[in-house]
C-alpha positions as CSV (number, residue, x, y, z in Angstrom):
1,M,-2.3,-4.9,36.4
2,S,-2.0,-1.7,34.3
3,N,1.8,-2.2,34.0
4,T,1.2,-5.7,32.7
5,K,-1.4,-4.4,30.2
6,S,0.9,-1.6,29.1
7,A,3.8,-4.1,28.6
8,S,1.5,-6.4,26.6
9,A,0.4,-3.5,24.4
10,S,4.1,-2.5,23.8
11,Y,5.0,-6.0,22.9
12,A,2.2,-6.2,20.4
13,I,3.2,-2.9,18.9
14,V,6.8,-4.2,18.3
15,I,5.5,-7.4,16.7
16,I,3.0,-5.6,14.5
17,G,5.7,-3.1,13.6
18,I,7.8,-6.1,12.3
19,L,4.8,-7.1,10.2
20,F,4.3,-3.7,8.8
21,F,8.0,-3.6,7.8
22,S,7.6,-6.9,6.0
23,F,4.6,-6.1,4.0
24,G,5.9,-2.6,3.3
25,F,9.0,-4.2,1.8
26,I,6.9,-6.5,-0.4
27,T,4.4,-3.9,-1.4
28,W,6.9,-1.3,-2.6
29,L,8.8,-3.7,-4.7
30,N,6.2,-3.1,-7.4
31,G,7.8,0.2,-8.4
32,T,10.9,-1.8,-9.4
33,L,9.0,-4.7,-10.8
34,I,7.1,-2.5,-13.3
35,P,10.1,-1.5,-15.4
36,F,11.9,-4.8,-14.8
37,L,9.0,-7.0,-16.1
38,K,8.3,-4.6,-18.9
39,L,11.8,-5.2,-20.1
40,A,12.3,-8.8,-19.2
41,C,8.9,-9.9,-20.5
42,Q,9.0,-7.5,-23.5
43,L,5.7,-5.9,-22.7
44,E,4.4,-3.5,-25.4
45,N,3.3,-0.5,-23.3
46,D,2.9,0.9,-19.8
47,I,-0.7,-0.3,-19.7
48,Q,0.5,-3.9,-19.7
49,A,3.2,-3.1,-17.2
50,F,0.6,-1.6,-14.8
51,F,-1.0,-5.0,-14.6
52,V,1.7,-5.6,-12.0
53,T,-0.1,-3.3,-9.6
54,F,-3.5,-4.5,-10.9
55,A,-2.8,-8.2,-10.0
56,F,-1.3,-7.3,-6.7
57,Y,-4.0,-4.9,-5.4
58,M,-7.0,-6.6,-6.9
59,A,-6.2,-9.5,-4.6
60,Y,-7.3,-7.2,-1.7
61,F,-10.7,-6.8,-3.4
62,F,-11.4,-10.5,-3.8
63,L,-9.8,-11.8,-0.6
64,A,-10.6,-9.1,2.1
65,L,-14.1,-10.5,3.0
66,P,-13.0,-14.1,3.0
67,S,-10.1,-12.9,5.2
68,A,-12.6,-11.6,7.7
69,A,-14.3,-15.0,7.8
70,I,-11.0,-16.7,8.3
71,L,-10.1,-14.3,11.2
72,K,-13.4,-15.1,12.9
73,I,-12.3,-18.8,13.0
74,S,-8.5,-18.4,13.5
75,G,-8.2,-15.3,15.5
76,Y,-5.9,-12.4,14.7
77,K,-2.6,-14.1,15.6
78,K,-3.0,-17.3,13.6
79,G,-4.5,-15.3,10.8
80,M,-1.4,-13.1,10.6
81,A,0.8,-16.2,10.5
82,L,-1.3,-17.7,7.7
83,G,-1.1,-14.5,5.7
84,L,2.7,-14.5,5.9
85,A,2.8,-18.2,4.7
86,V,0.6,-17.4,1.7
87,M,2.9,-14.5,0.8
88,A,5.8,-16.9,0.9
89,I,4.0,-19.2,-1.6
90,G,3.5,-16.2,-3.9
91,S,7.1,-15.3,-3.7
92,L,8.2,-18.8,-4.7
93,I,6.1,-18.7,-7.8
94,F,8.6,-16.1,-9.1
95,I,11.1,-18.9,-9.6
96,P,9.2,-20.7,-12.5
97,A,7.9,-17.4,-13.7
98,A,11.5,-16.1,-14.2
99,N,12.7,-19.4,-15.7
100,S,9.9,-19.2,-18.3
101,R,9.8,-15.4,-18.6
102,S,6.0,-15.8,-18.2
103,F,4.3,-12.5,-17.4
104,P,1.0,-14.3,-16.5
105,L,2.9,-16.5,-14.0
106,F,4.5,-13.4,-12.5
107,L,1.1,-11.9,-12.1
108,T,-0.1,-15.1,-10.5
109,G,2.6,-14.8,-7.9
110,L,1.8,-11.2,-7.3
111,F,-1.9,-12.0,-6.9
112,I,-1.1,-14.7,-4.3
113,Q,1.2,-12.3,-2.5
114,G,-1.6,-9.8,-2.4
115,A,-4.0,-12.5,-1.1
116,G,-1.7,-13.1,1.8
117,L,-1.4,-9.4,2.4
118,A,-5.2,-9.0,2.4
119,L,-5.4,-11.4,5.3
120,L,-2.4,-9.8,7.0
121,Q,-3.8,-6.3,6.7
122,T,-7.4,-7.3,7.5
123,A,-6.0,-8.5,10.8
124,S,-3.2,-6.1,11.6
125,N,-4.9,-2.7,10.9
126,P,-7.8,-3.1,13.2
127,Y,-5.5,-4.8,15.7
128,I,-3.2,-1.8,16.0
129,S,-6.3,0.5,16.1
130,I,-7.9,-1.6,18.9
131,I,-4.8,-2.3,21.0
132,G,-5.1,1.2,22.6
133,P,-7.5,4.2,22.8
134,I,-9.2,4.9,19.5
135,E,-8.3,8.6,19.9
136,S,-4.6,7.9,19.5
137,A,-5.1,5.2,16.8
138,A,-3.7,7.5,14.1
139,R,-0.5,7.9,16.2
140,R,0.0,4.1,16.5
141,I,-0.7,3.6,12.8
142,S,1.8,6.4,12.1
143,I,4.4,4.4,14.0
144,M,3.5,1.4,11.9
145,G,3.7,3.6,8.8
146,I,7.3,4.4,9.6
147,C,8.1,0.7,9.8
148,N,6.2,0.2,6.5
149,K,7.8,3.2,4.7
150,V,11.4,2.6,5.9
151,A,11.0,-0.9,4.3
152,G,9.4,0.7,1.3
153,A,12.2,3.1,0.8
154,L,14.8,0.4,1.1
155,S,13.2,-2.2,-1.1
156,P,13.4,-0.4,-4.5
157,I,17.1,0.4,-3.7
158,I,17.9,-3.2,-2.9
159,L,16.0,-4.9,-5.6
160,G,16.8,-2.2,-8.2
161,A,20.5,-2.6,-7.6
162,I,20.2,-6.3,-8.2
163,V,17.7,-6.7,-11.1
164,L,18.0,-3.3,-12.8
165,K,21.8,-3.0,-12.6
166,N,23.0,-1.4,-15.9
167,A,19.3,-1.5,-17.0
168,Q,19.6,1.2,-19.6
169,A,22.5,-0.5,-21.3
170,I,20.6,-3.8,-21.3
171,E,17.5,-2.2,-22.8
172,N,19.7,-0.6,-25.5
173,K,21.3,-4.0,-26.3
174,V,17.8,-5.7,-26.5
175,L,16.6,-3.0,-28.9
176,T,19.6,-3.3,-31.2
177,E,20.2,-7.0,-31.1
178,T,19.1,-8.7,-34.3
179,D,20.0,-12.3,-33.5
180,P,16.9,-13.8,-31.8
181,I,18.9,-16.4,-30.0
182,L,21.3,-13.8,-28.4
183,K,18.4,-11.6,-27.6
184,E,16.6,-14.5,-25.8
185,Q,19.8,-15.3,-23.9
186,L,20.1,-11.6,-22.8
187,L,16.5,-11.5,-21.6
188,Q,16.7,-14.8,-19.8
189,E,19.8,-13.7,-18.0
190,L,18.0,-10.5,-16.9
191,A,14.9,-12.5,-15.8
192,S,17.0,-14.9,-13.7
193,R,18.2,-12.0,-11.6
194,I,14.9,-12.0,-9.7
195,I,15.1,-15.6,-8.5
196,T,17.6,-15.3,-5.6
197,P,16.0,-12.2,-4.0
198,Y,12.6,-13.9,-4.0
199,I,13.9,-17.1,-2.5
200,I,15.4,-15.0,0.3
201,I,12.1,-13.1,0.7
202,A,10.2,-16.5,0.9
203,I,12.5,-17.8,3.6
204,C,12.2,-14.6,5.7
205,L,8.4,-14.7,5.4
206,V,8.2,-18.3,6.6
207,A,10.5,-17.5,9.5
208,L,8.3,-14.5,10.4
209,S,5.2,-16.6,10.1
210,L,6.6,-19.1,12.7
211,L,7.6,-16.2,14.9
212,I,4.1,-14.8,14.9
213,Y,2.5,-18.2,15.5
214,F,4.6,-19.0,18.5
215,S,4.7,-15.4,19.9
216,R,3.0,-14.1,23.0
217,L,1.0,-11.7,20.9
218,P,-2.3,-11.0,22.8
219,E,-5.5,-12.0,21.1
220,I,-8.1,-9.3,20.7
221,G,-11.5,-10.6,21.3
222,K,-15.0,-9.4,20.8
223,E,-15.0,-7.5,24.1
224,A,-12.1,-5.4,23.1
225,T,-13.7,-4.3,19.9
226,E,-16.9,-3.4,21.6
227,Q,-15.0,-1.4,24.3
228,N,-13.7,0.8,21.4
229,S,-17.1,1.3,20.0
230,S,-18.7,4.7,20.4
231,S,-22.3,3.7,19.5
232,T,-24.7,0.9,19.9
233,A,-24.0,-1.8,17.3
234,R,-26.5,-1.8,14.4
235,A,-28.0,-4.8,12.6
236,S,-25.7,-4.6,9.5
237,V,-22.3,-3.3,8.7
238,F,-23.9,-1.5,5.7
239,S,-25.9,0.6,8.2
240,Y,-22.8,2.8,8.8
241,P,-22.6,5.5,6.0
242,H,-19.3,6.8,7.5
243,L,-17.8,3.4,6.9
244,L,-19.0,3.1,3.3
245,L,-17.9,6.6,2.4
246,G,-14.6,5.7,4.1
247,V,-14.2,2.6,1.8
248,A,-14.5,5.0,-1.2
249,C,-12.0,7.4,0.4
250,L,-9.5,4.6,1.0
251,F,-10.0,3.4,-2.6
252,L,-9.0,6.8,-3.9
253,Y,-6.3,7.4,-1.4
254,V,-4.5,4.1,-2.2
255,G,-4.9,4.8,-5.9
256,V,-3.1,8.1,-5.6
257,E,-0.5,6.7,-3.2
258,V,0.4,3.9,-5.8
259,L,0.4,6.6,-8.5
260,A,2.9,8.6,-6.6
261,G,5.0,5.6,-5.5
262,D,4.9,3.0,-8.3
263,A,4.1,5.2,-11.3
264,I,6.7,7.9,-10.7
265,G,9.3,5.9,-12.5
266,T,7.0,5.4,-15.5
267,Y,6.3,9.2,-15.4
268,G,10.0,9.9,-15.6
269,K,10.6,7.4,-18.3
270,S,7.8,9.0,-20.4
271,M,9.8,12.2,-20.2
272,G,12.9,10.5,-21.6
273,M,14.7,9.8,-18.4
274,S,16.8,6.6,-18.3
275,L,16.0,3.4,-16.3
276,D,19.2,3.9,-14.3
277,Q,17.7,7.1,-13.0
278,T,14.0,6.2,-12.7
279,K,14.6,2.9,-10.8
280,Y,15.2,4.9,-7.6
281,F,12.3,7.4,-7.9
282,T,9.9,5.2,-5.8
283,T,12.4,5.7,-2.9
284,F,12.0,9.5,-3.1
285,T,8.2,9.2,-2.6
286,L,8.6,6.8,0.3
287,L,11.1,9.1,2.0
288,A,8.6,11.9,1.8
289,M,5.9,9.6,3.3
290,L,8.3,8.7,6.1
291,L,8.7,12.4,6.9
292,G,4.9,12.6,7.0
293,Y,4.5,9.7,9.4
294,I,7.1,11.2,11.8
295,I,5.1,14.5,11.7
296,G,2.0,12.4,12.5
297,I,3.6,10.8,15.6
298,F,4.4,14.1,17.2
299,T,1.2,16.0,16.2
300,I,-1.7,13.4,16.5
301,P,-3.7,13.7,18.7
302,R,-1.8,16.3,20.8
303,Y,-1.9,19.2,18.2
304,L,-4.0,17.8,15.4
305,S,-7.1,15.6,15.4
306,Q,-7.3,12.8,12.9
307,Q,-9.8,14.6,10.7
308,K,-7.8,17.8,10.8
309,A,-4.7,15.9,9.7
310,L,-6.7,14.4,6.9
311,Q,-8.0,17.9,5.8
312,A,-4.5,19.3,5.7
313,S,-3.2,16.3,3.8
314,A,-6.0,16.5,1.2
315,L,-5.4,20.3,0.7
316,L,-1.6,19.7,0.3
317,G,-2.4,17.0,-2.3
318,L,-4.6,19.3,-4.3
319,I,-1.9,22.0,-4.3
320,I,0.8,19.6,-5.4
321,C,-1.3,18.2,-8.1
322,G,-1.8,21.7,-9.5
323,G,2.0,22.1,-9.4
324,I,2.5,18.8,-11.3
325,Y,0.2,19.9,-14.1
326,F,2.1,23.2,-14.6
327,S,5.6,21.7,-14.3
328,D,8.0,19.5,-16.3
329,G,11.2,17.6,-15.9
330,Y,12.8,17.1,-12.5
331,L,10.5,19.6,-10.9
332,S,7.5,17.5,-11.7
333,I,9.3,14.4,-10.4
334,T,10.0,16.2,-7.2
335,L,6.4,17.2,-6.8
336,I,5.2,13.7,-7.4
337,A,7.6,12.5,-4.7
338,L,6.2,15.2,-2.4
339,L,2.8,13.7,-2.8
340,G,4.2,11.1,-0.5
341,L,4.2,13.8,2.2
342,A,0.5,14.6,1.4
343,N,-0.4,10.9,1.5
344,A,1.4,9.9,4.6
345,L,-1.3,10.7,7.2
346,M,-4.2,9.6,5.1
347,W,-4.3,5.9,6.0
348,P,-3.6,6.6,9.7
349,A,-6.6,9.1,9.6
350,I,-9.1,7.4,7.3
351,F,-8.9,3.9,8.8
352,P,-9.7,4.7,12.4
353,L,-12.3,7.4,11.4
354,A,-14.1,4.8,9.2
355,I,-13.9,1.9,11.6
356,D,-14.8,3.9,14.8
357,G,-18.1,2.8,16.4
358,L,-18.5,-0.5,14.5
359,G,-18.5,-2.7,17.6
360,K,-19.1,-6.3,16.6
361,H,-18.9,-5.4,12.9
362,T,-15.2,-4.3,13.3
363,Q,-13.7,-7.3,11.4
364,V,-16.1,-7.1,8.5
365,G,-15.8,-3.3,8.4
366,S,-12.0,-3.7,8.3
367,A,-12.4,-6.2,5.4
368,L,-14.5,-3.7,3.4
369,L,-11.8,-1.0,4.0
370,I,-9.1,-3.4,2.9
371,M,-11.2,-4.1,-0.3
372,G,-10.7,-0.4,-1.0
373,I,-7.0,-1.0,-1.5
374,A,-8.1,-2.1,-5.0
375,G,-7.8,1.6,-5.9
376,G,-4.1,0.8,-6.3
377,A,-5.1,-1.6,-9.0
378,L,-7.3,0.7,-11.1
379,L,-6.1,4.2,-10.8
380,P,-2.6,3.5,-12.3
381,L,-4.3,1.6,-15.1
382,L,-6.5,4.6,-15.8
383,Y,-3.4,6.8,-15.9
384,G,-1.7,4.4,-18.3
385,F,-4.9,4.4,-20.5
386,L,-5.1,8.2,-20.7
387,K,-1.4,8.5,-21.5
388,D,-0.9,5.6,-23.9
389,S,-4.3,4.9,-25.5
390,L,-5.9,8.4,-25.5
391,K,-2.4,10.0,-26.1
392,L,-3.1,12.7,-23.5
393,P,0.0,14.6,-22.2
394,N,1.8,12.9,-19.3
395,N,1.1,15.7,-16.8
396,L,-2.6,16.0,-17.8
397,S,-3.2,12.3,-17.5
398,F,-1.7,12.3,-14.0
399,F,-3.7,15.4,-13.0
400,M,-7.0,14.0,-14.3
401,V,-6.6,10.9,-12.2
402,S,-5.2,12.4,-9.0
403,F,-6.9,15.8,-8.6
404,P,-10.5,14.5,-8.3
405,A,-9.3,11.8,-5.8
406,Y,-8.0,14.5,-3.5
407,V,-11.2,16.5,-3.8
408,Y,-13.2,13.5,-2.5
409,I,-10.7,12.8,0.3
410,L,-11.1,16.5,1.4
411,Y,-14.9,15.9,1.4
412,Y,-14.5,12.9,3.6
413,A,-12.3,14.8,6.0
414,L,-14.8,17.7,6.3
415,A,-18.1,15.9,6.3
416,G,-18.0,12.3,5.1
417,H,-16.7,10.8,8.3
418,K,-19.7,12.2,10.2
419,A,-22.3,10.8,7.8
420,G,-25.1,8.8,9.5
421,R,-23.7,9.3,13.0
422,G,-24.7,12.8,14.0
423,S,-22.3,14.9,16.0
424,L,-18.9,13.4,16.9
425,A,-18.7,15.6,20.0
426,T,-19.1,12.6,22.2
427,I,-15.7,11.3,21.0
428,P,-12.6,13.2,22.0
429,R,-10.4,13.9,19.0
430,S,-7.7,16.1,20.2
């Protein structure tokens, strides 16, 4: 019986790993879409361009709780399949958006993609936490993170090579072209580059949706969630302070993760670097995150508890932020990419710490945490506002947004995850 259970868990990890690869690929395309849409749609400034991340990540805020309600009806497996189908619809909207060069239509497609991901993540994150012992949840999520970040490292390279090929030369032509008809043709040709990749993405998402729907993925029921609970279930999900503080922590973490991953190209562009260089910067951040996840697999929980890993990550983030403030040029770009290393173990640590002990409230608690992903919508916009509207120096703007976030993450790692639940001594963490 134990061998059967182990085989079932291994099968589930493989399937969920494929899911994490797919939404990692989609999520980290935003780093390429920001400069692409700024050029193709002739956006005026980086604040407008960061509405790419705003539309994508705000979907999590609005759709996470409805996703929890859907999962209660559909179950985890069907919910994941539905999420993939919704993502495919969002991808197909890129076709009319490209044909009309309509930035609002692109944002609509991104929002629908984010809506599908909200459902997918609301299901998959607690699923991978619950499929085995809660003490090793960070290790399993680290494995998922590798799948996610390998895809994330590949996606900017693949899409960037297609849609931003000779990008700097095109940008120079657009700036110098005086004939409005020729300029329009040039921009339309650029915009049409996005169509084929997103048709392929939509087909892959539909195929994966069908694979999940007809798979032997085990369903996780109410009993499984309660077995992973360390405390008696309370009347309301809002009765768990460690969860609510965890939502704020996840909000700030995702915000700084998106800053390091999606805004690194904008940071470099603001220093005068060309699009042909900056289009690959996101990949550097994702490679650093990949290294962090590998470290997590070998150290959690054998050598590091989840909260100790979070403490070390927050401290590293604070040190690197200080370095970014006092540096310039390629050194600052390198340090921003290294924030990926600091950020890597944060999601694997924050999510299980915040969700632990929720019992029957696990799905709703997961949805609240997924809502925290909206930090990826707002913190990049704040960075753009400080840099473009208030005209603050590039490094100071980045520092003012990211440094306080790491301070709070450190607080959660030290004390916040214990709030309202007394000593955690009853739960083995190492």
